[in-house]
N, C-alpha and C positions, 0 to 999 in steps of 0.2 A: 567835591565830597572831600570831607577831611577827615583827619583820626580822631576819634574819641579818646584822649588819654584817661578820663576818670575809670576806675573800677566803679561796679555798683555798689550803693550803700543810701542809708536811709538818712541819710541828714547833708542838709547847707552849712556849710562851716565859711567863715568871716575871718577876716585878717583882724591884724591886731598892730602897734606899734611895742616894742619891746626894748630889752636891753641885750645888747650881742653877748654878754655875761653867760647867760641862762642856760646850764647845762654843760658849760665850758670851764666853769670855775675848778670842780672837779678835774685833777691830771690822769686820774687812773683810770681807764675805761678797759674794761675786755669784753670779749666777745666768745658766745658757746653755736653751736650750729646742729640741725639734725637733718634730718629730710627733706620735711618740708619749712622748716623755719630758721629765720638766723635771729641771735638775742644778743643784743650791745647793753650792759649794764655799768654801774658805775657804784654796785653794793658788791657783796662777797658772789666766788664763783658757785656757792652750795645754792646761795639761795636762787639765784640763774639757772643752773641746771634743773631743781626742782618746778618753777611753771615753766623751764621747755619738754620737761619730760609729760606733765599735764598738758597743756595744749596738744603738744605730738599724739599725745594718747587719744584725745577730741577726736584730731583730723584722723586718725587712722582708724576708731570708730566709727565715724561716717564713711569712709570706703567700704567698710566692713558690713554695714548695716542696711546703708542706703544705694550708695555706688561706686564703684570703682574708680576714684580721679587720679588721670594721668599726671607724671611730673609737669612741673611749670616751668617754664623760663625763668623766673625771679619767685625766690621763698617769701616769703610773710614775715617782716621783722617785728622782733619784738624789742621795746625800749623800756627796762626796767628802771627806775629812777628811785635816788634814795631818801632824796631829799624832797618834804610836801611839798614846798612853796614851789621847788623845781617843777614840780609835776604837773600843779597848778599852774603855772605858766605858761605850759602850753597844750592847756585845755582850752578849747573856742568858746567866749563869752557862753553861748546858749545851750550850753552843754554842762555850763557848770552847777547849774541847778540841781545836778543829778546826785553830786557827792560822792562817785561811785569810787572804787578803787582801779578802774581802769575802762579805756575806751577802745573801739574800733574806729581807726582814723582811717576813710580811703579818699584819695586825689591824685593827683597828676604824680606825685613821687612813688607812687605805689601803694598795700593793706599796710597798717602798723597797727600793733595793740601795743597799747600808753597805758605805762601801769606804775603803782606806785607800790614802794617796801610794802608786802603784805604778805597774806599764806597764799599758796598757788589756787587752794578752794575759795578764797575769797574775790581774788580776780577772774577766775573760771566764774564766778556765778555773775559778773558785773558782766563778762564782753562772753560768754559763752552762747549768750543766745545768738548775738550780734554776729558770730563765728558762722555758727549755722545757716542763717542768712546768707554769708559768701563764699561757704563751702556748695549749697544749693544753687546759685547763680553760677556757679562753675560744672554743674551738673546739666540742666535743664535749659530747654526755652521760656517754657511756661512756667512760672510759679504763682498756683493758686495762693492764696492770702493764708488759708486756715494750712498749710501745708508748709509755710514759712512758718508762722510761729509756732506751729505741732514738732516740725524737727531744730527751731530756735533752742524752746525746751528741752527736748531729746537731749541736747549738745550738752544744753546748761545745767540739766540736772544728771548728768551721770556720775555715778559713786553716793547716787540721794538717793531722794524720791519713797515714795510708799506713805504719806504723809497728806493724801489728798483724801478728803470722803467725795463721796459720787454725788455729781449733780443734777440736782432734782428738774424736772419739768417748766417748773414755776420761774425756776432762779433761770436757764440755760437756754439756748436756741434747739431747734429744732434739726436735726441731720440735714435738712436739705436748707436749711439759712446758715449753718457751717461752712458747708461747702460751697457756698454761693457771695456769699458776706465779703466786700472790697473796701479795703482801707480810705478814711474821709481824709481829706486834703492835709487837715490838720492833727491826723493820726502821730503819734512821738511812742516809738516803738522802743524809747528809752523808758517809759512807763511800766507798769503791773502787766497790763494788758486786761486783767480781772476776768471775766466768766468765759471769754470765746476765745483768750490763749487758752485756759485750763483744758477747758473741751477741745480745742484742736491737739492737745498735747496729746490726752486721752486717747481720740479717734486714732492719731499715729501707732499709740500703743496697742490698742486694738484689732489696728489692721495687720501691724507685724507680727502678733503672738498669735492670731488667729486665721487671718485670711492672707499669709505671706504672699501666694499664687497674684490671690487678683494684685495688692500693693505691688508686687513689682512690675507687674504688666502696665498699671497705671502709671507707674513712676519712669517708665521704660518711655511709653506713649507722650509725656510731657517733654520728649526730646526732640517730637516730631514734627514737622509743618501743621500738622491738624491737630498737637494736641492741646489746641485753644478748649475745642470740644470734647476733650477725656472726660471719661467717666469711671468710677470705681469699680462696676462690674461686680459688685455685691448686693444680695437683698439687704434694702435700705430699710424695710421694716425692723429686719433683727439687728441690724447694724446699730440703728437708733436704739430698738432696747438697750440691748451692750452698753452705748455711750450716756445713757443715766443711770445705769447699773455698775459702772467702773470704778473699781477698788485700783487703786493706786498700787504699785510695788516697785521695789529700790532695784534701782540700774546696775546691774553692775560693770564696774570700771578699775582699768588697771592705766599706770601712767607708762607711759612708752620709755624705755629706757636707751643708751646707746648715745644720748648728745656728746659730742666732741669734746675735748679738755678745753679748757680755757686758753684763751689767748690775747696776750695787750694788743690795744688796737690803736695804732697810731694817728696820730694829729689829724692827717689830708682823710683816711678815712671816716675816723668822728666827724670832722667839719660836712663829707659829702652827706653821711649819712642824715644828719640831722637838718640839713640842708634840705633832703627829700621829707623829712617826716615835716618840716615846716611847709614845704608844700602841699601835702596832704591834711596838714591840720587849717590851710586857708593865710595862713604867714607869708605871702608872698615877698614884704622885703626882707624880714628874719632869712628869710631862704636865700636870695640873692644874696645878703650877708655872707653864709656861711659856705654858701658852693664859689663866690669868689675866694675865700681865705682855702681853699682848696684844691691845689695843682694835679689830682688826679683826674683819671676819665671822667667819673661819676658828677663830681662835681665843675667839671667844664661842660659836660653836656648839659645839667642843670641851671648853667648860668645862660647857657644860649636857648633851652629851652624858654627859660623867664622872658628873653631878651626879642622872644619869636611873636609875633602877628597873633593875634586872636582867632583871626581867620587860617591861622596854618602859614600864613607866607613869612618871605623877610627871612635874612641871617645865611640866604642861601652861603655865601664865603667861607662863612665860621662854621658851618656845618661841612662843607667840603675839606678847612683845615682839621677841623675835628677827625674827620676820613683820617687822612696823611698822618695826622697825630698818633691815632690809636688805629692804625688798619688791623686789627685782631675783633675789634670791639662793633660787636653787631647791634649796638644800639645807636654807635655813631652812624653807622650806615642807613638801621631801621630811620633813623628821622630825617635824615640826607634824603631819603628815599619818599617820605612823607609830606615833603611842602607842596606848594603850590604850584605846579611847572609852567611856565609861561610859553618855550619854545619847544619845538619838537625834541631838540638837543637837549633840553633838561629835563626830558622827558625820559629819555633814551639814557642819560646819564644816572636817572632815580630808576628806572629798571635796572640796570645794572646793579645800584648799590641793594636792594632790595635783597636779589638774588643771595647777594653776598651776604645779606641780614641771614638770609634763609639756611644759609653752610651755616651759622655761626650760631642760629638760636632758631634749631627745628622745631623746638615746642610752640613756638608764635603764632598763635590761629591772626594775629595782628598784621603780622609781616605776610603772612599769605595773601591776607583781605586785598592790604593795599596796592600789592603786586598785582591785583586782580583790577582795583581801580586801574591801574594806569593800564593795563592790557587794553579795557577798556576805551580810555581815551587813545591806544590806538591804536584802534579797528581791530581790535583781535578777542572781540566780546568772547567767543566759544571758549578759548584758552581761561580767562577769567573764572568760568563756572567752575571748573574742578577745585579750583584754588579755595575759591572760597566757600566750598562745599566741606574743601579742609578746613579751614580756619573755624567753622562751626561746630565740626568734631570738634577740635582744640582746646578752643576759647567761648563756648556759649554763653557767656556771661556780656559778651559786645556785639550778640544776635543782633540787636535792631540797627545795627552800622552796618554789618554784614546783608544782610537783607536788603538794605537801602542798595547795595553794590550791585547785588543780584539782580534789583531790577533795573535797574540802569542796562546791566550786561542785555536783561532779556529786552528790553527795549530798542537798542541796539542790534538786536538781531528781528526786531519786527516783530516779536511776539510779547503783542500789547496786554492779553489775557495773562498772563503770567508774571508780565510784570506789572499789571495792576494789584494783583494778589501778590507777589513781593513787596508791593510799596506798603498796603494797608497790611502786611506782616510786622514790616517794619515799624509802623507808627503802632500796633496795638501790642505790640511786646513789652514788658517790663522795664524802664526806662530807670537810670542810675540816678537824676535829679530835675528838678522842676526844668531847668534849660533845655533838655532834653527834650520834653513836653512841648514846650514854646518851639523848639525845631521841627519836629513834626509837625506841629497843626498849621507850619508856614511851607514846610516842604510839600505836604501832597496835593494840596491842589496848585501848586508850581507844578508838581510832577505831570501831574492830568492834563494841564496845559500843556508843558512842554512834548507829551505824547502826542496829544491831542491833533497839534501843530506837525508833528512828525507826521503822523499816520496820514493827515492831508495832502502833505506835500511831496510824500512816497505814492498816494494816488495819481495825484496832479503829474508827476513825473512820466507813472506807468501810462496814464491814457494818455501825455502829450507821445510819447514813446513810439504806442499803438498805433496814433495816429500818422505819423510819420513814416510808420511801415505801412499802413496801408494807401496812403497818397503816393508814398512812394513805387507799391505794385500798379497802382491806378493809372498813374503815369506812361510807366511801361505799356500798359497793354491798351489804354486809349486815352489822347490828353483830355485834361478835363473840361468839362462847359464852364464858363461864366456861371458862378454860383447866384441866383437870383435870392436878394436879401430874403427873411423870415420876417413878419412883422413881430415887433419886441413882446413879449405877454406880459398879462400884470402883473402886478407888483403884488406880489403875496405876502401875507403873514400868519403866524402860528402864535396862539396862547394857551395857557396850560392855569387849570385851577385843578386842586385836590381836596376829597375829602376821608376822612378816616373813619377805619371801622376798628381800630384797636383798641381794648382796655382802657379803662380809664386810668389814669394815675401812670400812664406813660408818656412821658416827653417825646416829642417827634423826633426825630431823626436829622441834624440839620446836612442839606446837601453839598454836596462839595464841587458836584462838574453834571450841568444839566445842557449837554445838545442836543441843539432842535433840529427836529426832522429835515430832510432835505425835500424842500417843497418843490418838486421839477418844473421846469418850465412848459414842457408837454403838458402836465396836467394843468399849469396855471391858462394854458392860450385856453384847453377847452374847456376851461370853468369850472372846473372840478375844487367843491367845497364840500365842508362837514365837519362832524366830529366821530372823533372816537374813542370809549370811553376801557382803560384797560384796568384791570387789576394785579397790583405789585406787591409781591411780598421779598420780606426782608431776614434775612438769619442774624443772629446776633454779632456780626463782625458788622452787619451793614450793606450786606452782598446781595442783590439780588437774587433770590431763591426760584420763585415762581412769576413770570409775566405772561399774561394773556390777553387775550382781546374780549371786552365784554358786551363791548356793542360797537358798530360803524356803521355809518350812514354812507359812506361811500369804502368798498372794500379795496379801490385804489392807493386810497391812504393808510389802512392798516398796516402796509409792510414797511415804511417809513417810521411810522409810529414805532413800533417794534423795534427795528433796527437802533432807533435814537435813543429809546429809552433804556433799551439794553448796555448802552453807555454809562447811561446815569450812575452818579456814585454818590454813596450817604457815609455818614460817620452812623455807628450803632445809634439807636434809640435807646433810652434810659429808663428803667423802672427804678428810681433812686438812683441810690449809686452803680446798681448791675445793667449790663447789655443785656437787651430783649430781643425777640423775636420782633416785626412789628408791619401790618398789610396796610396798604389804602387805594381808595379808588384815585387815577388820574385820570381827566378829560383834554385830550390836546385838538383846541377847535384850530381847523384849517382858513383863512376866508381870504379874498380878492382886495382891493381897493379899485 
């Protein structure tokens, strides 16, 4: 179990070689800050202050209109660059084709708004949509595509708007399509977005203006585990009619005031910040160079993280030294606590480190979750559950990783049903990048195999203990006679076949786990054979919603068949890019050799 260091956003960033003088040729940097942002610039303080106030105003508007965001352990950083060539030198190659005035970059160094010298309105026009995505991910577990697009446009258009014509039925999507469409694998969030984005924005405006209670209830439901199936709760016919008649109006907006006075940035702080920016932009060699030039805590920690193994292992002595050198650094304690423990003593040291990290960074959900994971390893899963629940409240953007820990904790408590539910939630929740999708594609079947092995081992241990107890009682009451060996039971086999009754155009769900029924020796000795036909209904998550016997040639085989198939696991069926319900008929054939 490893810490996921990257925050949620929309693009894979790739590294590039560079000249170390990029953005360091300018000797004078200043910094300004506000409640949620920290701005660095090599322009003048007036430009920096205007941009900071604009983005802070959008952040506060999100908190007032959609969800009140709690303070975070670290602020979003803004880097406002005076020279256009310097600015271009920090943009990953895949993004340069868009020729924007600003980009939101998110990665291991944190979230950054990278902007060139331009008006706050132009910068907000280019980065406001992505900022909406980031803030939504910090608010809810489940993020429907239409809501991502609608809120992104809402934040981008603050202070303007009112220039949209209604979308006609011929050009647009139905309400049902708008709320169920999912992005394709090659979807580009930096592109215009087309009619779907426009309708999503219009739908958000309609709900806020005319159905605020229903929209607020829907938004709150997206914070719950069951939010995958959340519905708007308004009459769809009337909302659909409004969707095709909606005329946009201007969105009121006031930039926030109260940003701090500008202060000069020391070289060490500048280099550590640029190292973080390089790390988030995917420029690892550049990040290493900047970190190496900074003697500060942030530079030392960044350099240690770059040298850390991709699986989170290695560098123990380095992080132990950082804790000694920076005893009041929550991050130093945190990263020591997230190493892969190799011994019981390692684990004890890391538990203490994460407890200290929580003292220093009480808003960190990740620190709580990682401490919970160590408690699972320490055979204290019940203590882990409350910690991870707190982490979900604080930082829902990391919910997929948090539910992975919850699944492990429930498996340690032998609650296999909850463990299955939690690992499926972890796999289904939005992920930050392609590597996370691949991680869960591998993890889920491995988790099921591990859980099935643990369950069988536990059952075997309980049966053996019961047998020893019974034999001990029997020995005390009456010595046992010499047992007469039973004749061996015939070898039994079980095969299965599937026929589907679902609608055409639906892709059948892949099978994740198909444990076979227990063909008991007693049944085989008595020559019990036959077919059992089951009807299986799956919900949109691929979970079994209904399981029943359609026919059985021998009733004694029905129970083992139902028990085993009830533990089968599936990926969701698909209709295009959308998950859907699915039903099929399963025939299990028990036969003897």
